[in-house]
N, C-alpha and C positions, 0 to 999 in steps of 0.2 A: 411741802406735801400737799396733795390735792385734798379738797373737802368734797364730801358727797352731798349734793343738793337735790331735793325733790322738786322736779319741774313740771310734773303732771300727775294727776290722780284720776282714776276711772273705776267704774263698777258696772256689773250687770246682775240683775236678778230675774229669775224666770217669771213668766206672765201668770202662772197658776197660783192663785191665792188660796191658802187653806186656813180657814178660820177655826176657832175653838169649837164653834157649833158644828163644823164638819167632823171634827174628831169625836164629838159626843155621839155621832151616829155609828161609830165603829168600835167604841170602847166605853167602859164605865168611867166616865169623867164628866166634868162640867166646866163651863167658861169660868165660873167663880173659883173653882179648885185650881185651874191652870194659872189664872191671873194672880191669885193670892200667893202662889208658890214661886212663880217665875216672872210675872209681869208681861207675859206674852199674850197677845190678842190674835195674831195671825202670823203665818210664815209662808215662804214660797217653796213650791215643789217643782222639780224639773219636768219637762215634757220628754219622755223617753224616745219619741219619734224625731225630735229636733235638737235636744240639748245634750251636750257632753261637757265634762269638766274642761276639756281643751277648748271647745268653741265658745263656751261661756267666758273663759279666761281671755280668749282672743278679742271678744267684744269689749271687755273691760280694758284691755291693753290698748285697743284702738282709741277708746275714749281718752285714756291717759296721754297717749301720744299726740292726739289732736289738741288737747288742752295745753300740751307742752310746745306745740308748734313744730312737731317732728314727724318724720316719716318712719315707717317700720324699718327701712334700710339703715337707719341711724343706730339701731340697737346692736350692741356688741355681745351681750350675754343675757341669759335668763336664769333667775333663781325662782323656783316654783315650790310653794308650800301647799301640801294637801295630804290628807290621810285617806282620801277616797279617789285614787287615780282611776282613769278609764280602764286600765288593764292592771292585772296583778304585777306584771312587768311588761314592757318598760314603763318608766314613770311618765307622767303627763307633760313634763317639761319639753320633751322632744316632739310630742304631739302638738303642743302650742307652737313650737318652732315651725312645724310643718304648716299649721293653720295660718301663720303670719308670713309664710314664704321666706323664712330666714335661713336658708340652707347654709350649713357649715358652722354657724355659731354654736358655742357651748350652751348646755342646759343642765342645771343642777337641781335635783329634787330633794326636798326636806320633808321629814315625817315627824314634826314636832307638835302636831295637833293644834291646840288653841294658841300656843306660843309660836307657831310656825312662821307667821308673817314677820314678827320682830326678829326671830332667829335669821330669817332670810334677809331682812334689812341689814342686820349686823354683818352677815357674810358679804353682801354687796358693798357695804360701806368699806370693808377692808380691801376688797378688790380695787375700788376706786382710789382709796388712799395710797395704795402701793403703785398706782399707775397702770395696773394690768388691763383695766377696761375703763371706758369713758362714759358709756351709756348702758344702763342695765335695767331690765324690767324685773321688778320684784312682785310676785303674784301670790295671792292666797285664794284658793277656790275649793269648793266642796259640793258633791252631790251625796247627801246623807239620807234623803227620804227613802231611797230604795233599799237601804240597809236597816231601816227601822221596822220593828214588829208592831203593826198597826192593830193592836188588840189590847185587852185589859192587862194581860201579862206584861206587855212591853211599855205600858203608858208612862212609867216613871222616866223613861228616856225619850220615847217617841213624841211626846208633846213639846219637847224642848228644841229639837234641831230642825234646821232648814237648809236650803240650797242657795248658792250664789257665788259670785266671784268679784274680786277687787284687785287693783294693780296700781303701782306707782312707777314712775320713771325716775331713776336716780342717775344724776349726771355729775361729772367732775367739774369743780369750780375752784379757782385759785384764790388764795388769801385767807388768813385766819379769821378776818372779820366778815367774811362772806356768809350769808345764811346757809344752813345745811344741818346735817345730822351732828349734834353735839357729842352724843355718846350713846352706846347701847350696853345693856347689862343682862347677862344670860345665866340662868341657874337651873338645876335639876336635882331631884331626889328620887332615885329609882326604888327606894324601899316601899314606895306607895304605888308602884306601877299597876298592880292588880286592883286598885280602888276605882280606876276608870279605864277600861280596856275592852277590846274584843279578842277573845282567846284564839279562836280558829278562823281560817285555816293557818295555824302556825307550823313551824318546821320541826320543833324539838319535842321530845317525849310524846310522840304520836305513833299510831300504827303506820304501816307502810303507806297506806292510802290516807293522805291528809284530809280529804273531803269525802269521808264515807257517808253512807246514807244515815247512819246513826248520828254522825256529827251534824249533818244538815237538819235533822229533826230536833236536835237539842238546842238549848239556849246559848251554847258556846259560840255560835256564829253571830250573836247579837251583842250589842253594847251592854256592858255591865257598869253600873255606877253606884258607888256608895255615897249618896248625896250629902249626908251629914259630914262625912270626912272631907269631901271635896270642899264644902262650904267653909268648914273650920279652917282648913289650910289656905283657901283662897283669900279670905279676908285678912289673914296675917301676911301672906307673901305679897299681895298687891301693895300693901302699905310699905313693906320693907323695900321692895324694889323701886318704888317711886321715890322714896327718901334717898335711896342709894344714888339714883340718877341726879337728884337735886344736890346732894352733898358733893358728888364728883365734880359738878360744874359750879359750885359755890353759889347756888341759887336757893331761893326759898319757895315754898308752895304758893305763896301769894303772888309770885312772879309768873306762874303758869297762867297762860291766857285760855287754854282749852285742854281738858283731860279727856281722852278717849280710851276707856277701859275695854278690854275684850268683852263682847256682849254674851256673857255666860248666863247671867241671871240678874234681873233688875234689882232684886233684894241685895245682891252682892255689891252692885254698882252704887246703890243708895247708901248702903252701910259705909262703903269706902268714902263716898262724898261727905257723909256726916263726920267721919273720923278726921278727914282732911279739912273740915270746915270750909268747904267750897260752895259757892252759890250755884243755883241751877244753870245760870248762863255760862258757867265755866266747865260744865260736864256734858258730854254728848252721849245720848243713848238712842238707839233705834231698834233694840231687841223686841219692842212691842210689835213692830211691823214684820220683822224677819226671823225672829227666833235666834238661836245660837248657830251661826254659820261657820263656827270653828276658825280655821285659818283665814277665812274670808271676812270675818266680822270687822276687824280693825280697818282694812282698806276700804270696805264698803262704807263704813261710818265716816272715814276721812273724806271720801269722795262726796258724800252728801253734805258734810259740814262745809267743804270748800264751795260747793254749789250754792249753799245758803249764805255765803259770805262770812262764815264763822272762822274760816282759815284764810288769812290774807297776809299781805306783806307785813313782816314784823311779828307775826303771831309766834309765841312760844308754845309749842304743842308737846304734850306728854302722852305717850301711848304705853299701855301696860297690859300684860296678859298672864293668865294662869290656866293650866289645864293638865291633861293626861301626861303621865310620866313619873311623877309630877314634874312639870317644867314651868318656869315662870321667867318673865323678861320685861324690860322697859327700855324706852328710848326717849330722849329729849331732842326735839327738832325745831330749829328756828327757820321761819319762812321769810 
């Protein structure tokens, strides 16, 4: 059976930097309030004249392919994770395919929010293990700033999220001893779906017109988050799913060389680090600079960690995520 190996990692973030001081001008908040609750100092917002989810992803993919020493024509399939596609439909996977000039190859879209990239990695891993594809782009990308309510009513959510894209190249490699994806672990609990969601424009239990003027003016088209509930479940599920991955592979937490958690909240990441008793040099965080980029957060962090030399040959990497759904996931990857 083939093994799936990550051979290239890339990312793209928009040029526009939005600081906490910038947000102070449009809502009742402060740098101290934001940093204390989230750890975020700044984030990136897209340029509506130049950036799309698809073309940001294409830039991340080209970086990943270049680092892998591959051409775009080598790609067999695309797995695309986003909750903010360029269109209501079709998904952004086909738009990325068009951006890369990959006519004819398949593109699969996933809507698993913060866990989307790991879910996508798991899907691609199975395709490669079965021999269906040999080279797959796994992408996480979001433009969230245009969905945020930039005022005091929306500050509980709008101070957290940012825009960006990340991608990895997953390729088939032979041999059990070959570096690659060791395992992936996926979970969900839909009982808590409404604790972190955007209600409209949904298709069920609505008047005939999904996007009425009343709906547009209401808060139902904006993100709703019960922060306390999300935090409580996140710190539990993160630990569970990381230990699940370690137990599955007969490894211990001390054998992890680098942990990259989904960049949801620096308080969550630091609590997780404390519970796992991991030193600073074994945990990678960049939420301070980018905010929560949802499906893009893990591949962006992986790309930066690789560029900094923190992911290299022999590294045992653990990635883990928790988010809307609720969904949570983890993976262990040997480089």
